[in-house]
N, CA, C, O and the ligand as a Tripos MOL2 file, in Angstrom:
@<TRIPOS>MOLECULE
protein
  265   263    67     0     0
PROTEIN
NO_CHARGES

@<TRIPOS>ATOM
      1 N         -21.5070  103.8270    4.4910 N.3       1 MET1
      2 CA        -20.3860  104.7610    4.4460 C.3       1 MET1
      3 C         -19.7260  104.8620    5.8210 C.2       1 MET1
      4 O         -20.3770  105.2040    6.8080 O.2       1 MET1
      5 N         -18.4770  104.5730    5.8710 N.am      2 GLY2
      6 CA        -17.7680  104.6770    7.1320 C.3       2 GLY2
      7 C         -16.7480  105.8000    7.0890 C.2       2 GLY2
      8 O         -16.6350  106.5290    6.1040 O.2       2 GLY2
      9 N         -16.0310  105.9140    8.1520 N.am      3 GLN3
     10 CA        -15.0040  106.9340    8.2170 C.3       3 GLN3
     11 C         -13.6750  106.2760    8.5260 C.2       3 GLN3
     12 O         -13.6070  105.3060    9.2790 O.2       3 GLN3
     13 N         -12.6270  106.8110    7.9400 N.am      4 VAL4
     14 CA        -11.2910  106.2720    8.1660 C.3       4 VAL4
     15 C         -10.3750  107.4020    8.5900 C.2       4 VAL4
     16 O         -10.6880  108.5770    8.3960 O.2       4 VAL4
     17 N          -9.2540  107.0440    9.1650 N.am      5 ASN5
     18 CA         -8.2600  108.0530    9.5370 C.3       5 ASN5
     19 C          -7.3340  108.2870    8.3520 C.2       5 ASN5
     20 O          -6.8140  107.3400    7.7620 O.2       5 ASN5
     21 N          -7.1310  109.5510    8.0120 N.am      6 CYS6
     22 CA         -6.1910  109.8900    6.9520 C.3       6 CYS6
     23 C          -4.8040  109.3710    7.3390 C.2       6 CYS6
     24 O          -4.3740  109.5120    8.4840 O.2       6 CYS6
     25 N          -4.1090  108.7650    6.3580 N.am      7 LEU7
     26 CA         -2.7950  108.1960    6.6480 C.3       7 LEU7
     27 C          -1.7510  109.2790    6.8830 C.2       7 LEU7
     28 O          -0.7000  109.0200    7.4690 O.2       7 LEU7
     29 N          -2.0440  110.4950    6.4220 N.am      8 TYR8
     30 CA         -1.0400  111.5620    6.4800 C.3       8 TYR8
     31 C          -1.2650  112.5130    7.6380 C.2       8 TYR8
     32 O          -0.3270  112.8270    8.3710 O.2       8 TYR8
     33 N          -2.5280  112.9880    7.8190 N.am      9 CYS9
     34 CA         -2.7690  113.9440    8.8920 C.3       9 CYS9
     35 C          -3.5090  113.3030   10.0700 C.2       9 CYS9
     36 O          -3.6020  113.9010   11.1420 O.2       9 CYS9
     37 N          -4.0390  112.0800    9.8730 N.am     10 GLY10
     38 CA         -4.6560  111.3570   10.9700 C.3      10 GLY10
     39 C          -6.0750  111.7810   11.2980 C.2      10 GLY10
     40 O          -6.6710  111.2740   12.2470 O.2      10 GLY10
     41 N          -6.6270  112.7150   10.5140 N.am     11 LYS11
     42 CA         -7.9790  113.1690   10.7900 C.3      11 LYS11
     43 C          -8.9970  112.2500   10.1380 C.2      11 LYS11
     44 O          -8.6770  111.5060    9.2110 O.2      11 LYS11
     45 N         -10.2350  112.3090   10.6340 N.am     12 ARG12
     46 CA        -11.2890  111.4470   10.1190 C.3      12 ARG12
     47 C         -11.7840  111.9540    8.7720 C.2      12 ARG12
     48 O         -12.1230  113.1270    8.6220 O.2      12 ARG12
     49 N         -11.8200  111.0530    7.7960 N.am     13 ILE13
     50 CA        -12.3540  111.3970    6.4790 C.3      13 ILE13
     51 C         -13.3010  110.2840    6.0460 C.2      13 ILE13
     52 O         -13.1520  109.1460    6.4930 O.2      13 ILE13
     53 N         -14.2810  110.5900    5.1770 N.am     14 PRO14
     54 CA        -15.1660  109.5390    4.6730 C.3      14 PRO14
     55 C         -14.3630  108.5240    3.8710 C.2      14 PRO14
     56 O         -13.4480  108.9040    3.1400 O.2      14 PRO14
     57 N         -14.6900  107.2300    3.9960 N.am     15 ASP15
     58 CA        -13.8890  106.2160    3.3050 C.3      15 ASP15
     59 C         -14.1060  106.2050    1.7960 C.2      15 ASP15
     60 O         -13.3950  105.5110    1.0700 O.2      15 ASP15
     61 N         -15.0950  106.9770    1.3190 N.am     16 ASP16
     62 CA        -15.2940  107.0400   -0.1270 C.3      16 ASP16
     63 C         -14.7160  108.3170   -0.7290 C.2      16 ASP16
     64 O         -14.8720  108.5650   -1.9250 O.2      16 ASP16
     65 N         -14.0460  109.1310    0.0950 N.am     17 ALA17
     66 CA        -13.4500  110.3660   -0.4030 C.3      17 ALA17
     67 C         -12.2010  110.0380   -1.2150 C.2      17 ALA17
     68 O         -11.3810  109.2160   -0.8060 O.2      17 ALA17
     69 N         -12.0650  110.6920   -2.3730 N.am     18 ALA18
     70 CA        -10.9010  110.4440   -3.2310 C.3      18 ALA18
     71 C          -9.6390  111.0070   -2.5890 C.2      18 ALA18
     72 O          -8.5570  110.4370   -2.7290 O.2      18 ALA18
     73 N          -9.7790  112.1230   -1.8860 N.am     19 GLU19
     74 CA         -8.6260  112.6870   -1.1880 C.3      19 GLU19
     75 C          -9.0460  113.2370    0.1620 C.2      19 GLU19
     76 O         -10.2230  113.5110    0.3960 O.2      19 GLU19
     77 N          -8.0830  113.3930    1.0370 N.am     20 CYS20
     78 CA         -8.3520  113.8860    2.3870 C.3      20 CYS20
     79 C          -8.9370  115.2910    2.3240 C.2      20 CYS20
     80 O          -8.4240  116.1530    1.6100 O.2      20 CYS20
     81 N         -10.0080  115.5170    3.0720 N.am     21 THR21
     82 CA        -10.6430  116.8300    3.0760 C.3      21 THR21
     83 C          -9.8630  117.8150    3.9360 C.2      21 THR21
     84 O         -10.1530  119.0110    3.9150 O.2      21 THR21
     85 N          -8.8810  117.3370    4.6910 N.am     22 HIS22
     86 CA         -8.1130  118.2130    5.5770 C.3      22 HIS22
     87 C          -6.7650  118.5800    4.9740 C.2      22 HIS22
     88 O          -6.4070  119.7580    4.9470 O.2      22 HIS22
     89 N          -6.0150  117.6010    4.4930 N.am     23 CYS23
     90 CA         -4.6730  117.8890    3.9860 C.3      23 CYS23
     91 C          -4.5610  117.6800    2.4790 C.2      23 CYS23
     92 O          -3.5400  118.0300    1.8860 O.2      23 CYS23
     93 N          -5.6030  117.1120    1.8410 N.am     24 GLY24
     94 CA         -5.6000  116.9600    0.3840 C.3      24 GLY24
     95 C          -4.8380  115.7520   -0.1190 C.2      24 GLY24
     96 O          -4.7170  115.5660   -1.3300 O.2      24 GLY24
     97 N          -4.3190  114.9220    0.7800 N.am     25 ALA25
     98 CA         -3.5840  113.7350    0.3650 C.3      25 ALA25
     99 C          -4.5470  112.7330   -0.2720 C.2      25 ALA25
    100 O          -5.7040  112.6250    0.1360 O.2      25 ALA25
    101 N          -4.0570  112.0040   -1.2750 N.am     26 VAL26
    102 CA         -4.8710  111.0020   -1.9400 C.3      26 VAL26
    103 C          -5.1910  109.8870   -0.9510 C.2      26 VAL26
    104 O          -4.2970  109.3480   -0.2990 O.2      26 VAL26
    105 N          -6.4650  109.5500   -0.8460 N.am     27 SER27
    106 CA         -6.8820  108.5220    0.1020 C.3      27 SER27
    107 C          -6.5210  107.1450   -0.4140 C.2      27 SER27
    108 O          -6.7730  106.8260   -1.5750 O.2      27 SER27
    109 N          -5.9320  106.3290    0.4450 N.am     28 HIS28
    110 CA         -5.5790  104.9590    0.0690 C.3      28 HIS28
    111 C          -6.7210  103.9920    0.3550 C.2      28 HIS28
    112 O          -6.6160  102.7920    0.0980 O.2      28 HIS28
    113 N          -7.8040  104.5290    0.8860 N.am     29 PHE29
    114 CA         -8.9350  103.6610    1.1950 C.3      29 PHE29
    115 C          -9.8870  103.5470    0.0180 C.2      29 PHE29
    116 O         -10.9010  102.8520    0.0820 O.2      29 PHE29
    117 N          -9.5310  104.2600   -1.0870 N.am     30 GLN30
    118 CA        -10.3420  104.1810   -2.2990 C.3      30 GLN30
    119 C         -10.3130  102.7840   -2.8950 C.2      30 GLN30
    120 O         -11.2700  102.3530   -3.5380 O.2      30 GLN30
    121 N          -9.2120  102.0820   -2.6770 N.am     31 LYS31
    122 CA         -9.0530  100.7510   -3.2840 C.3      31 LYS31
    123 C          -9.6050   99.6690   -2.3750 C.2      31 LYS31
    124 O          -9.1430   98.5290   -2.4020 O.2      31 LYS31
    125 N         -10.5810  100.0260   -1.5800 N.am     32 LYS32
    126 CA        -11.1500   99.0980   -0.6060 C.3      32 LYS32
    127 C         -11.6660   97.8300   -1.2790 C.2      32 LYS32
    128 O         -11.4300   96.7150   -0.8130 O.2      32 LYS32
    129 N         -12.3860   98.0350   -2.4020 N.am     33 GLY33
    130 CA        -12.9470   96.8850   -3.1140 C.3      33 GLY33
    131 C         -11.8510   95.9590   -3.5980 C.2      33 GLY33
    132 O         -11.9570   94.7380   -3.4870 O.2      33 GLY33
    133 N         -10.7830   96.5620   -4.1430 N.am     34 TYR34
    134 CA         -9.6690   95.7640   -4.6390 C.3      34 TYR34
    135 C          -9.0130   95.0120   -3.4890 C.2      34 TYR34
    136 O          -8.6590   93.8400   -3.6160 O.2      34 TYR34
    137 N          -8.8570   95.7100   -2.3580 N.am     35 ARG35
    138 CA         -8.1670   95.0850   -1.2260 C.3      35 ARG35
    139 C          -8.9710   93.9190   -0.6560 C.2      35 ARG35
    140 O          -8.4160   92.8660   -0.3390 O.2      35 ARG35
    141 N         -10.3020   94.1220   -0.5290 N.am     36 SER36
    142 CA        -11.1130   93.0330    0.0120 C.3      36 SER36
    143 C         -11.1490   91.8710   -0.9800 C.2      36 SER36
    144 O         -11.2070   90.7070   -0.5840 O.2      36 SER36
    145 N         -11.1140   92.2020   -2.2870 N.am     37 GLY37
    146 CA        -11.0710   91.1440   -3.2970 C.3      37 GLY37
    147 C          -9.7880   90.3520   -3.1980 C.2      37 GLY37
    148 O          -9.7900   89.1260   -3.3120 O.2      37 GLY37
    149 N          -8.6870   91.0600   -2.9840 N.am     38 ALA38
    150 CA         -7.3900   90.3980   -2.8490 C.3      38 ALA38
    151 C          -7.3680   89.5250   -1.6030 C.2      38 ALA38
    152 O          -6.7910   88.4380   -1.6060 O.2      38 ALA38
    153 N          -7.9980   90.0100   -0.5400 N.am     39 ARG39
    154 CA         -8.0280   89.2390    0.6990 C.3      39 ARG39
    155 C          -8.8460   87.9620    0.5050 C.2      39 ARG39
    156 O          -8.4860   86.8990    1.0110 O.2      39 ARG39
    157 N          -9.9520   88.0820   -0.2360 N.am     40 LYS40
    158 CA        -10.7940   86.9250   -0.4970 C.3      40 LYS40
    159 C         -10.0200   85.8840   -1.2980 C.2      40 LYS40
    160 O         -10.1050   84.6850   -1.0310 O.2      40 LYS40
    161 N          -9.2580   86.3650   -2.2890 N.am     41 ARG41
    162 CA         -8.4370   85.4600   -3.0880 C.3      41 ARG41
    163 C          -7.3960   84.7910   -2.2210 C.2      41 ARG41
    164 O          -7.1200   83.6020   -2.3850 O.2      41 ARG41
    165 N          -6.8070   85.5460   -1.2900 N.am     42 PHE42
    166 CA         -5.7800   85.0010   -0.4160 C.3      42 PHE42
    167 C          -6.3660   83.9030    0.4640 C.2      42 PHE42
    168 O          -5.7350   82.8670    0.6690 O.2      42 PHE42
    169 N          -7.5800   84.1300    0.9870 N.am     43 ILE43
    170 CA         -8.2330   83.1420    1.8340 C.3      43 ILE43
    171 C          -8.5260   81.8760    1.0310 C.2      43 ILE43
    172 O          -8.3220   80.7660    1.5210 O.2      43 ILE43
    173 N          -9.0080   82.0450   -0.2120 N.am     44 LEU44
    174 CA         -9.2770   80.8870   -1.0730 C.3      44 LEU44
    175 C          -7.9880   80.1190   -1.3450 C.2      44 LEU44
    176 O          -7.9710   78.8880   -1.3280 O.2      44 LEU44
    177 N          -6.9060   80.8600   -1.5970 N.am     45 LEU45
    178 CA         -5.6070   80.2370   -1.8550 C.3      45 LEU45
    179 C          -5.1410   79.4610   -0.6270 C.2      45 LEU45
    180 O          -4.6060   78.3590   -0.7410 O.2      45 LEU45
    181 N          -5.3520   80.0570    0.5610 N.am     46 PHE46
    182 CA         -4.9480   79.4220    1.8040 C.3      46 PHE46
    183 C          -5.7340   78.1300    2.0300 C.2      46 PHE46
    184 O          -5.1660   77.1140    2.4310 O.2      46 PHE46
    185 N          -7.0460   78.1740    1.7710 N.am     47 ILE47
    186 CA         -7.8930   76.9890    1.9370 C.3      47 ILE47
    187 C          -7.4420   75.8900    0.9700 C.2      47 ILE47
    188 O          -7.3710   74.7170    1.3360 O.2      47 ILE47
    189 N          -7.1390   76.2890   -0.2670 N.am     48 ALA48
    190 CA         -6.6720   75.3330   -1.2660 C.3      48 ALA48
    191 C          -5.3700   74.6790   -0.8080 C.2      48 ALA48
    192 O          -5.1760   73.4740   -0.9680 O.2      48 ALA48
    193 N          -4.4820   75.4940   -0.2350 N.am     49 LEU49
    194 CA         -3.1940   74.9920    0.2460 C.3      49 LEU49
    195 C          -3.3950   73.9830    1.3750 C.2      49 LEU49
    196 O          -2.7400   72.9420    1.4080 O.2      49 LEU49
    197 N          -4.3040   74.2970    2.2980 N.am     50 VAL50
    198 CA         -4.6010   73.4060    3.4230 C.3      50 VAL50
    199 C          -5.1800   72.0920    2.9020 C.2      50 VAL50
    200 O          -4.8140   71.0150    3.3730 O.2      50 VAL50
    201 N          -6.0940   72.1910    1.9180 N.am     51 LEU51
    202 CA         -6.7080   70.9900    1.3480 C.3      51 LEU51
    203 C          -5.6530   70.1230    0.6650 C.2      51 LEU51
    204 O          -5.6820   68.8980    0.7830 O.2      51 LEU51
    205 N          -4.7150   70.7630   -0.0550 N.am     52 ILE52
    206 CA         -3.6540   70.0270   -0.7320 C.3      52 ILE52
    207 C          -2.7650   69.3300    0.2980 C.2      52 ILE52
    208 O          -2.3790   68.1750    0.1150 O.2      52 ILE52
    209 N          -2.4420   70.0420    1.3850 N.am     53 CYS53
    210 CA         -1.6360   69.4580    2.4630 C.3      53 CYS53
    211 C          -2.3600   68.2590    3.0840 C.2      53 CYS53
    212 O          -1.7580   67.2080    3.3030 O.2      53 CYS53
    213 N          -3.6600   68.4280    3.3670 N.am     54 ALA54
    214 CA         -4.4550   67.3520    3.9540 C.3      54 ALA54
    215 C          -4.4960   66.1580    3.0060 C.2      54 ALA54
    216 O          -4.4110   65.0070    3.4350 O.2      54 ALA54
    217 N          -4.6270   66.4450    1.7220 N.am     55 PHE55
    218 CA         -4.6460   65.4050    0.7000 C.3      55 PHE55
    219 C          -3.3570   64.5900    0.7360 C.2      55 PHE55
    220 O          -3.3940   63.3600    0.7080 O.2      55 PHE55
    221 N          -2.2140   65.2790    0.7970 N.am     56 PHE56
    222 CA         -0.9370   64.5740    0.8100 C.3      56 PHE56
    223 C          -0.7380   63.8060    2.1090 C.2      56 PHE56
    224 O          -0.2020   62.6970    2.1010 O.2      56 PHE56
    225 N          -1.1680   64.3930    3.2290 N.am     57 VAL57
    226 CA         -0.9750   63.7490    4.5320 C.3      57 VAL57
    227 C          -1.7820   62.4550    4.6130 C.2      57 VAL57
    228 O          -1.2970   61.4510    5.1340 O.2      57 VAL57
    229 N          -3.0160   62.4780    4.0960 N.am     58 PHE58
    230 CA         -3.8790   61.3060    4.2410 C.3      58 PHE58
    231 C          -3.7890   60.3320    3.0720 C.2      58 PHE58
    232 O          -4.1150   59.1540    3.2190 O.2      58 PHE58
    233 N          -3.3510   60.8110    1.9260 N.am     59 TRP59
    234 CA         -3.3730   59.9550    0.7420 C.3      59 TRP59
    235 C          -2.0230   59.3140    0.4860 C.2      59 TRP59
    236 O          -1.9620   58.1510    0.0860 O.2      59 TRP59
    237 N          -0.9400   60.0440    0.7070 N.am     60 LEU60
    238 CA          0.3970   59.5200    0.4000 C.3      60 LEU60
    239 C           0.7720   58.2780    1.2150 C.2      60 LEU60
    240 O           1.3440   57.3500    0.6430 O.2      60 LEU60
    241 N           0.4820   58.2110    2.5240 N.am     61 PRO61
    242 CA          0.8780   57.0170    3.2730 C.3      61 PRO61
    243 C           0.2660   55.7350    2.7100 C.2      61 PRO61
    244 O           0.8310   54.6580    2.8960 O.2      61 PRO61
    245 N          -0.8700   55.8250    2.0300 N.am     62 ARG62
    246 CA         -1.5000   54.6370    1.4400 C.3      62 ARG62
    247 C          -0.8000   54.2390    0.1460 C.2      62 ARG62
    248 O          -0.7480   53.0620   -0.2090 O.2      62 ARG62
    249 N          -0.2570   55.2430   -0.5590 N.am     63 VAL63
    250 CA          0.4260   54.9570   -1.8130 C.3      63 VAL63
    251 C           1.8180   54.3970   -1.5400 C.2      63 VAL63
    252 O           2.2720   53.4680   -2.2090 O.2      63 VAL63
    253 N           2.4830   54.9770   -0.5500 N.am     64 PHE64
    254 CA          3.8030   54.4990   -0.1920 C.3      64 PHE64
    255 C           3.7910   54.0020    1.2440 C.2      64 PHE64
    256 O           4.2260   54.7240    2.1410 O.2      64 PHE64
    257 N           3.3030   52.7830    1.4900 N.am     65 PRO65
    258 CA          3.2620   52.3020    2.8730 C.3      65 PRO65
    259 C           4.6800   52.0700    3.3990 C.2      65 PRO65
    260 O           5.5310   51.5140    2.7040 O.2      65 PRO65
    261 N           4.9110   52.4920    4.6060 N.am     66 SER66
    262 CA          6.2490   52.3580    5.1710 C.3      66 SER66
    263 C           6.3820   50.9980    5.8630 C.2      66 SER66
    264 O           7.4400   50.6830    6.4080 O.2      66 SER66
    265 ZN         -5.2290  114.1610    5.6690 Zn       67 ZN67
@<TRIPOS>BOND
     1     1     2 1
     2     2     3 1
     3     3     4 2
     4     3     5 am
     5     5     6 1
     6     6     7 1
     7     7     8 2
     8     7     9 am
     9     9    10 1
    10    10    11 1
    11    11    12 2
    12    11    13 am
    13    13    14 1
    14    14    15 1
    15    15    16 2
    16    15    17 am
    17    17    18 1
    18    18    19 1
    19    19    20 2
    20    19    21 am
    21    21    22 1
    22    22    23 1
    23    23    24 2
    24    23    25 am
    25    25    26 1
    26    26    27 1
    27    27    28 2
    28    27    29 am
    29    29    30 1
    30    30    31 1
    31    31    32 2
    32    31    33 am
    33    33    34 1
    34    34    35 1
    35    35    36 2
    36    35    37 am
    37    37    38 1
    38    38    39 1
    39    39    40 2
    40    39    41 am
    41    41    42 1
    42    42    43 1
    43    43    44 2
    44    43    45 am
    45    45    46 1
    46    46    47 1
    47    47    48 2
    48    47    49 am
    49    49    50 1
    50    50    51 1
    51    51    52 2
    52    51    53 am
    53    53    54 1
    54    54    55 1
    55    55    56 2
    56    55    57 am
    57    57    58 1
    58    58    59 1
    59    59    60 2
    60    59    61 am
    61    61    62 1
    62    62    63 1
    63    63    64 2
    64    63    65 am
    65    65    66 1
    66    66    67 1
    67    67    68 2
    68    67    69 am
    69    69    70 1
    70    70    71 1
    71    71    72 2
    72    71    73 am
    73    73    74 1
    74    74    75 1
    75    75    76 2
    76    75    77 am
    77    77    78 1
    78    78    79 1
    79    79    80 2
    80    79    81 am
    81    81    82 1
    82    82    83 1
    83    83    84 2
    84    83    85 am
    85    85    86 1
    86    86    87 1
    87    87    88 2
    88    87    89 am
    89    89    90 1
    90    90    91 1
    91    91    92 2
    92    91    93 am
    93    93    94 1
    94    94    95 1
    95    95    96 2
    96    95    97 am
    97    97    98 1
    98    98    99 1
    99    99   100 2
   100    99   101 am
   101   101   102 1
   102   102   103 1
   103   103   104 2
   104   103   105 am
   105   105   106 1
   106   106   107 1
   107   107   108 2
   108   107   109 am
   109   109   110 1
   110   110   111 1
   111   111   112 2
   112   111   113 am
   113   113   114 1
   114   114   115 1
   115   115   116 2
   116   115   117 am
   117   117   118 1
   118   118   119 1
   119   119   120 2
   120   119   121 am
   121   121   122 1
   122   122   123 1
   123   123   124 2
   124   123   125 am
   125   125   126 1
   126   126   127 1
   127   127   128 2
   128   127   129 am
   129   129   130 1
   130   130   131 1
   131   131   132 2
   132   131   133 am
   133   133   134 1
   134   134   135 1
   135   135   136 2
   136   135   137 am
   137   137   138 1
   138   138   139 1
   139   139   140 2
   140   139   141 am
   141   141   142 1
   142   142   143 1
   143   143   144 2
   144   143   145 am
   145   145   146 1
   146   146   147 1
   147   147   148 2
   148   147   149 am
   149   149   150 1
   150   150   151 1
   151   151   152 2
   152   151   153 am
   153   153   154 1
   154   154   155 1
   155   155   156 2
   156   155   157 am
   157   157   158 1
   158   158   159 1
   159   159   160 2
   160   159   161 am
   161   161   162 1
   162   162   163 1
   163   163   164 2
   164   163   165 am
   165   165   166 1
   166   166   167 1
   167   167   168 2
   168   167   169 am
   169   169   170 1
   170   170   171 1
   171   171   172 2
   172   171   173 am
   173   173   174 1
   174   174   175 1
   175   175   176 2
   176   175   177 am
   177   177   178 1
   178   178   179 1
   179   179   180 2
   180   179   181 am
   181   181   182 1
   182   182   183 1
   183   183   184 2
   184   183   185 am
   185   185   186 1
   186   186   187 1
   187   187   188 2
   188   187   189 am
   189   189   190 1
   190   190   191 1
   191   191   192 2
   192   191   193 am
   193   193   194 1
   194   194   195 1
   195   195   196 2
   196   195   197 am
   197   197   198 1
   198   198   199 1
   199   199   200 2
   200   199   201 am
   201   201   202 1
   202   202   203 1
   203   203   204 2
   204   203   205 am
   205   205   206 1
   206   206   207 1
   207   207   208 2
   208   207   209 am
   209   209   210 1
   210   210   211 1
   211   211   212 2
   212   211   213 am
   213   213   214 1
   214   214   215 1
   215   215   216 2
   216   215   217 am
   217   217   218 1
   218   218   219 1
   219   219   220 2
   220   219   221 am
   221   221   222 1
   222   222   223 1
   223   223   224 2
   224   223   225 am
   225   225   226 1
   226   226   227 1
   227   227   228 2
   228   227   229 am
   229   229   230 1
   230   230   231 1
   231   231   232 2
   232   231   233 am
   233   233   234 1
   234   234   235 1
   235   235   236 2
   236   235   237 am
   237   237   238 1
   238   238   239 1
   239   239   240 2
   240   239   241 am
   241   241   242 1
   242   242   243 1
   243   243   244 2
   244   243   245 am
   245   245   246 1
   246   246   247 1
   247   247   248 2
   248   247   249 am
   249   249   250 1
   250   250   251 1
   251   251   252 2
   252   251   253 am
   253   253   254 1
   254   254   255 1
   255   255   256 2
   256   255   257 am
   257   257   258 1
   258   258   259 1
   259   259   260 2
   260   259   261 am
   261   261   262 1
   262   262   263 1
   263   263   264 2
@<TRIPOS>SUBSTRUCTURE
     1 MET1         2 RESIDUE 1 A MET
     2 GLY2         6 RESIDUE 1 A GLY
     3 GLN3        10 RESIDUE 1 A GLN
     4 VAL4        14 RESIDUE 1 A VAL
     5 ASN5        18 RESIDUE 1 A ASN
     6 CYS6        22 RESIDUE 1 A CYS
     7 LEU7        26 RESIDUE 1 A LEU
     8 TYR8        30 RESIDUE 1 A TYR
     9 CYS9        34 RESIDUE 1 A CYS
    10 GLY10       38 RESIDUE 1 A GLY
    11 LYS11       42 RESIDUE 1 A LYS
    12 ARG12       46 RESIDUE 1 A ARG
    13 ILE13       50 RESIDUE 1 A ILE
    14 PRO14       54 RESIDUE 1 A PRO
    15 ASP15       58 RESIDUE 1 A ASP
    16 ASP16       62 RESIDUE 1 A ASP
    17 ALA17       66 RESIDUE 1 A ALA
    18 ALA18       70 RESIDUE 1 A ALA
    19 GLU19       74 RESIDUE 1 A GLU
    20 CYS20       78 RESIDUE 1 A CYS
    21 THR21       82 RESIDUE 1 A THR
    22 HIS22       86 RESIDUE 1 A HIS
    23 CYS23       90 RESIDUE 1 A CYS
    24 GLY24       94 RESIDUE 1 A GLY
    25 ALA25       98 RESIDUE 1 A ALA
    26 VAL26      102 RESIDUE 1 A VAL
    27 SER27      106 RESIDUE 1 A SER
    28 HIS28      110 RESIDUE 1 A HIS
    29 PHE29      114 RESIDUE 1 A PHE
    30 GLN30      118 RESIDUE 1 A GLN
    31 LYS31      122 RESIDUE 1 A LYS
    32 LYS32      126 RESIDUE 1 A LYS
    33 GLY33      130 RESIDUE 1 A GLY
    34 TYR34      134 RESIDUE 1 A TYR
    35 ARG35      138 RESIDUE 1 A ARG
    36 SER36      142 RESIDUE 1 A SER
    37 GLY37      146 RESIDUE 1 A GLY
    38 ALA38      150 RESIDUE 1 A ALA
    39 ARG39      154 RESIDUE 1 A ARG
    40 LYS40      158 RESIDUE 1 A LYS
    41 ARG41      162 RESIDUE 1 A ARG
    42 PHE42      166 RESIDUE 1 A PHE
    43 ILE43      170 RESIDUE 1 A ILE
    44 LEU44      174 RESIDUE 1 A LEU
    45 LEU45      178 RESIDUE 1 A LEU
    46 PHE46      182 RESIDUE 1 A PHE
    47 ILE47      186 RESIDUE 1 A ILE
    48 ALA48      190 RESIDUE 1 A ALA
    49 LEU49      194 RESIDUE 1 A LEU
    50 VAL50      198 RESIDUE 1 A VAL
    51 LEU51      202 RESIDUE 1 A LEU
    52 ILE52      206 RESIDUE 1 A ILE
    53 CYS53      210 RESIDUE 1 A CYS
    54 ALA54      214 RESIDUE 1 A ALA
    55 PHE55      218 RESIDUE 1 A PHE
    56 PHE56      222 RESIDUE 1 A PHE
    57 VAL57      226 RESIDUE 1 A VAL
    58 PHE58      230 RESIDUE 1 A PHE
    59 TRP59      234 RESIDUE 1 A TRP
    60 LEU60      238 RESIDUE 1 A LEU
    61 PRO61      242 RESIDUE 1 A PRO
    62 ARG62      246 RESIDUE 1 A ARG
    63 VAL63      250 RESIDUE 1 A VAL
    64 PHE64      254 RESIDUE 1 A PHE
    65 PRO65      258 RESIDUE 1 A PRO
    66 SER66      262 RESIDUE 1 A SER
    67 ZN67       265 GROUP 0 **** ****
């Protein structure tokens, strides 16, 4: 369990709190799991993109020799 700064009042709140204990604003850190999942997907997508680029860079010159 960590602590995060409330986006609205800036005070420290537990990262698993549904709402800020100081100002009552809904915590945006509740979706932590979703956000880290999205980041993981983004990294996988980025790696796939790099692999596809590497594939074209190394494979295409052999198919179409200049
Ligand atoms: Zn707050």
